C-alpha positions in Angstrom: 38.8 19.2 15.9 37.2 18.3 12.5 36.9 14.7 13.6 35.1 15.8 16.8 32.7 17.9 14.8 32.0 15.1 12.4 31.3 12.7 15.3 29.0 15.3 16.8 27.2 15.7 13.5 26.8 11.9 13.1 25.3 11.6 16.6 22.9 14.5 15.9 21.9 12.8 12.7 21.2 9.5 14.5 19.2 11.4 17.2 17.2 13.2 14.6 16.4 10.0 12.7 15.3 8.3 15.9 13.1 11.2 16.8 11.5 11.2 13.3 10.9 7.4 13.5 8.9 7.9 16.7 6.7 10.5 15.0 8.1 13.8 16.3 8.4 15.2 12.8 4.9 14.3 11.8 1.9 16.1 10.2 1.9 19.7 11.3 -1.0 22.0 10.4 0.2 25.4 9.3 -1.7 28.7 9.7 -1.1 29.8 6.1 -3.7 29.2 3.5 -3.4 26.4 1.0 -1.0 27.1 -2.0 -2.7 28.7 -5.0 -4.4 26.1 -7.2 -4.5 23.4 -4.5 -7.6 22.1 -2.8 -8.1 23.7 0.6 -9.1 20.5 2.3 -5.5 19.3 2.5 -3.0 19.0 5.3 0.6 20.1 6.0 3.3 17.6 6.6 6.8 18.4 7.8 10.0 16.4 7.2 13.4 17.0 8.7 16.6 15.2 7.9 20.4 15.5 7.5 22.7 15.4 4.4 26.2 16.1 3.4 24.9 18.7 0.9 21.8 20.9 0.8 20.4 18.9 -2.0 20.9 15.6 -0.1 19.4 16.9 3.1 16.4 18.4 1.2 15.8 15.1 -0.7 16.0 13.1 2.6 13.6 15.5 4.4 11.2 15.5 1.4 11.2 11.7 1.3 10.3 11.5 4.9 7.5 14.0 4.7 6.1 12.1 1.6 6.2 8.8 3.5 4.2 10.2 6.4 1.7 11.7 4.0 1.2 8.4 2.2 0.7 6.6 5.5 -2.0 9.1 6.4 -3.6 8.6 2.9 -2.6 12.0 1.4 -1.3 12.6 -2.1 -0.5 15.4 -4.6 2.0 17.0 -2.3 3.6 20.4 -3.2 6.1 22.6 -1.3 4.3 25.0 1.1 7.3 27.3 1.3 11.1 27.4 0.9 13.2 24.7 2.5 15.0 25.8 5.7 18.6 24.8 6.2 21.0 24.7 9.2 24.7 23.9 8.9 26.8 22.6 11.7 30.1 22.8 9.9 29.9 19.3 8.5 26.3 18.5 7.6 23.2 20.2 6.6 19.8 19.9 8.3 16.9 20.5 6.0 13.3 21.2 7.1 10.6 21.0 4.5 6.8 21.5 4.7 4.5 20.0 2.1 0.8 20.6 1.5 -1.0 17.4 0.5 -4.6 16.6 -0.5 -6.6 13.6 0.7 -6.7 10.4 -1.3 -10.1 9.2 -2.5 -11.9 7.2 0.2 -11.4 3.4 0.2 -14.2 1.5 -1.4 -14.9 -2.2 -1.2 -14.1 -4.5 1.6 -11.9 -7.4 2.7 -12.1 -11.0 1.5 -11.1 -13.1 4.4 -10.0 -16.7 4.4 -12.1 -19.0 6.6 -9.1 -21.3 7.1 -6.5 -18.6 7.9 -8.6 -15.6 9.1 -6.3 -13.5 6.9 -7.1 -11.2 4.1 -6.6 -11.4 0.3 -3.9 -8.8 -0.2 -2.0 -7.2 -3.0 1.6 -7.5 -2.0 3.1 -4.2 -1.2 -0.1 -2.4 -2.4 1.6 -2.5 -5.8 -0.4 -1.4 -8.9 2.1 -3.0 -11.3 0.8 -5.7 -13.6 1.5 -9.1 -12.1 1.6 -7.9 -8.5 1.4 -11.0 -6.4 -1.9 -11.8 -4.5 -1.2 -13.2 -1.1 -2.6 -13.8 2.4 -1.8 -11.1 5.0 -3.1 -9.8 8.3 -6.2 -7.8 7.8 -5.3 -4.1 8.0 -8.0 -2.1 6.3 -5.8 -0.7 3.5 -6.7 -0.3 -0.1 -4.6 -3.3 -1.0 -7.3 -5.4 0.8 -10.4 -3.5 -0.3 -12.1 -5.7 -3.0 -15.3 -5.2 -4.9 -17.1 -7.9 -7.0 -18.5 -6.2 -10.1 -21.5 -7.1 -12.2 -19.2 -8.3 -15.0 -17.6 -10.9 -12.6 -14.4 -9.1 -12.1 -13.0 -8.7 -8.6 -11.2 -5.4 -8.2 -8.9 -3.5 -5.9 -7.2 -0.2 -6.5 -8.9 0.0 -9.9 -7.3 -3.3 -11.2 -8.5 -6.9 -11.5 -7.8 -10.2 -9.8 -6.2 -12.2 -12.6 -5.2 -15.9 -13.1 -1.7 -15.1 -14.4 -1.1 -15.9 -18.1 -4.6 -17.4 -18.3 -3.3 -20.7 -16.9 -5.7 -23.5 -15.9 -3.5 -25.9 -14.0 -3.9 -26.6 -10.3 -1.6 -24.2 -8.5 -1.7 -21.4 -11.1 -0.9 -18.2 -9.3 -3.0 -15.0 -9.0 -1.9 -11.5 -9.7 -3.3 -8.0 -10.0 -3.5 -6.8 -13.6 -5.0 -4.1 -15.8 -8.6 -5.1 -16.4 -9.1 -6.4 -19.9 -12.4 -8.4 -19.8 -11.0 -11.8 -20.5 -12.4 -14.9 -18.8 -9.3 -15.3 -16.6 -10.4 -12.2 -14.8 -14.0 -13.2 -14.2 -15.2 -15.0 -11.2 -18.5 -16.4 -9.9 -19.6 -16.9 -6.3 -20.6 -20.4 -5.3 -22.2 -21.7 -2.0 -19.9 -22.1 1.0 -18.0 -18.9 0.0 -16.2 -20.3 -2.9 -14.9 -18.1 -5.8 -14.7 -20.0 -9.1 -12.7 -18.8 -12.1 -14.9 -18.6 -15.2 -11.8 -19.4 -17.4 -10.7 -22.6 -15.7 -13.6 -23.7 -13.6 -11.3 -23.9 -10.6 -11.5 -22.1 -7.3 -9.5 -19.4 -5.5 -7.3 -21.4 -3.1 -4.8 -20.7 -0.3 -2.2 -23.0 -1.8 -1.0 -25.8 0.3 -3.4 -24.8 3.1 -0.9 -22.1 4.1 -1.9 -19.5 6.7 1.2 -17.3 7.0 1.7 -13.8 5.9 2.8 -13.8 2.3 1.3 -17.2 1.4 0.4 -17.2 -2.3 -3.1 -17.6 -3.6 -3.9 -19.5 -6.8 -6.5 -21.7 -8.3 -7.2 -25.4 -7.5 -9.9 -27.9 -8.3 -12.9 -26.9 -6.4 -13.5 -28.7 -3.1 -16.5 -27.1 -1.3 -15.7 -28.7 2.1 -12.1 -27.3 2.1 -11.9 -24.2 4.2 -8.8 -23.0 2.4 -11.2 -22.3 -0.5 -13.9 -20.7 1.6 -14.0 -16.9 1.8 -16.0 -14.4 3.8 -15.9 -10.7 4.6 -17.5 -7.5 3.3 -15.7 -7.8 0.0 -17.8 -10.9 -0.7 -21.0 -8.9 -0.4 -20.2 -6.1 -2.8 
């Protein structure tokens, strides 16, 4: 009998996960006012998931709600009420509701490769120092929203496009780093859409003429006629 109940619980968990992946447990506005001390222009997000203990089920449900909120560009999530639990004799089903506030609007714009028609992208939208810079399908996210500043820096997510370790050799890779004002983070726009590193005198380059998602970007001796060094898009006009 216990084996049958466990099998039923497992099937229920699989069904619940499938439903959540198709968006049935998505953002859900609630009639209650925002929690005290939280901006009123936020939104409620619901998550529901299973676990073998209340703590596990609650953690799983919270993680799901947070992931939906992040995709919708909401942050600063706080519980909007107590977690609700159901128990089927083997597993717990937790339902959580979070109240989250909007992220700041995305500023800047894409920098698009003429050769690839793909965007300069921070891999995984990571803000860690050294996050790789790559080509990726243009998707309008903050990881592809670049601004060229008056000091010559090119910034996304509050960090700077950086020639890693201040290298100057052809093929040196680019990363996203904390802005520090050194020359390996400063760039100048040239005719034909080239971006030249002040530090090395070399140009931002889709290495090896690659066009696929994840292709790394680096610097290479400037060749104005080479389309893998030519860039366009709203980010070039900021």
